[in-house]
Legacy VTK file of the C-alpha trace (Angstrom):
# vtk DataFile Version 3.0
C-alpha trace
ASCII
DATASET POLYDATA
POINTS 137 float
-0.024 0.044 -0.055
1.521 3.306 -0.961
1.902 5.830 1.606
0.453 9.450 1.119
2.379 12.527 1.966
0.739 15.361 4.130
0.762 17.496 0.816
-1.217 14.627 -1.045
-3.486 14.775 1.961
-4.051 18.266 1.685
-4.656 18.365 -1.925
-7.436 15.714 -1.695
-8.990 17.632 1.025
-9.075 20.879 -1.031
-10.834 18.794 -3.659
-13.307 17.677 -1.252
-14.142 21.226 -0.111
-18.073 21.908 -0.295
-19.330 24.996 1.320
-22.899 23.692 1.267
-21.834 21.185 4.109
-22.040 22.911 7.467
-18.955 21.174 8.731
-16.754 22.276 5.800
-14.379 25.004 6.850
-15.182 26.918 3.539
-18.773 27.224 4.841
-17.033 29.145 8.089
-15.098 31.264 5.648
-18.126 32.288 3.754
-19.863 33.211 6.713
-17.065 35.443 7.565
-16.597 37.204 4.292
-20.370 37.533 3.870
-20.708 39.824 7.030
-21.474 43.211 6.219
-18.722 45.123 8.114
-16.269 42.769 6.201
-17.550 43.865 2.703
-17.644 47.591 3.711
-14.061 47.510 5.422
-12.402 45.517 2.382
-14.001 48.096 0.036
-12.893 50.994 2.077
-9.375 49.729 2.187
-9.546 49.109 -1.431
-10.071 52.625 -2.415
-6.618 53.695 -0.603
-3.009 52.517 -0.050
-3.697 52.027 3.713
-6.170 53.588 6.163
-5.856 54.878 9.938
-8.283 52.957 12.251
-10.137 56.120 13.035
-10.412 57.018 9.351
-11.976 53.781 8.910
-14.426 54.220 11.654
-15.424 57.511 9.981
-15.657 55.930 6.418
-18.161 53.375 7.771
-20.957 54.946 9.748
-22.732 52.984 11.999
-19.738 50.364 12.804
-19.196 50.733 16.433
-15.474 50.572 17.931
-15.933 47.190 19.172
-17.100 45.639 16.053
-14.580 47.568 13.758
-11.896 46.019 16.124
-13.201 42.373 16.124
-13.621 42.580 12.288
-10.163 44.025 11.773
-8.706 41.300 14.070
-10.633 38.533 12.213
-9.283 39.852 8.866
-5.773 40.127 9.978
-6.044 36.875 11.428
-7.467 35.351 8.054
-4.558 37.009 6.089
-6.637 39.566 4.634
-5.441 42.769 6.034
-2.211 43.860 7.663
-1.976 46.032 10.662
0.887 48.513 11.091
1.765 50.140 14.390
4.033 53.359 14.239
5.281 54.580 17.606
4.064 58.150 17.922
2.107 60.115 20.301
-0.554 58.845 19.856
0.214 55.589 18.522
-0.856 55.435 14.925
-2.276 52.165 13.537
-2.526 51.596 9.706
-4.482 48.977 8.128
-3.847 48.017 4.386
-4.887 45.063 2.144
-2.938 42.047 1.625
-2.643 40.498 -1.825
-5.222 38.012 -0.806
-7.508 40.907 0.418
-7.362 42.682 -2.691
-8.428 39.624 -4.424
-11.590 39.495 -2.293
-12.202 43.090 -1.786
-12.686 43.605 -5.555
-15.532 41.061 -5.668
-17.046 42.657 -2.295
-16.813 45.987 -3.818
-18.773 44.749 -6.846
-21.490 43.236 -4.580
-21.601 46.929 -2.842
-21.883 48.731 -6.112
-24.553 46.289 -7.330
-26.542 47.023 -4.224
-26.262 50.627 -4.548
-27.143 50.647 -8.336
-30.198 48.172 -7.958
-31.519 49.221 -4.676
-34.551 51.146 -6.194
-35.648 48.060 -7.958
-35.212 45.693 -5.102
-37.201 48.664 -3.055
-40.133 48.910 -5.663
-40.321 44.806 -5.693
-40.444 44.784 -1.842
-43.118 47.359 -1.658
-45.346 45.351 -4.286
-44.789 42.165 -2.412
-45.714 43.786 0.942
-48.911 45.427 -0.620
-49.952 41.888 -2.101
-49.267 40.176 1.104
-51.562 42.717 3.068
-54.129 42.322 0.529
-54.006 38.482 0.928
-54.058 38.672 4.804
LINES 1 138
137 0 1 2 3 4 5 6 7 8 9 10 11 12 13 14 15 16 17 18 19 20 21 22 23 24 25 26 27 28 29 30 31 32 33 34 35 36 37 38 39 40 41 42 43 44 45 46 47 48 49 50 51 52 53 54 55 56 57 58 59 60 61 62 63 64 65 66 67 68 69 70 71 72 73 74 75 76 77 78 79 80 81 82 83 84 85 86 87 88 89 90 91 92 93 94 95 96 97 98 99 100 101 102 103 104 105 106 107 108 109 110 111 112 113 114 115 116 117 118 119 120 121 122 123 124 125 126 127 128 129 130 131 132 133 134 135 136
């Protein structure tokens, strides 16, 4: 019986990824990247070389400091964002997309633009659906 190397086992597992299965790690990754704050943070960072934490907070109204911090830490852990601390008074913290983050950020920016472009149509369909549901009730 032939032995398989660790790399061979990883390649076989990669082919077995199926995000429709709850136990699949890609399902967890999809859950992470489909978060609205992730999409907005990656889109904001994709528009510039780097951004300070406070600038990100101002660019994304409605995000709490806690949620911004948690999301940035998760993105850094996943290798999508890098964090650079510059010793100064006060300490300066900058965030930028990694190459992996740029590849995802472009996709999420497209989704953001789609939502901005098609919101009126979706809103009209929602109104029509709600009116029909109200008359059926």
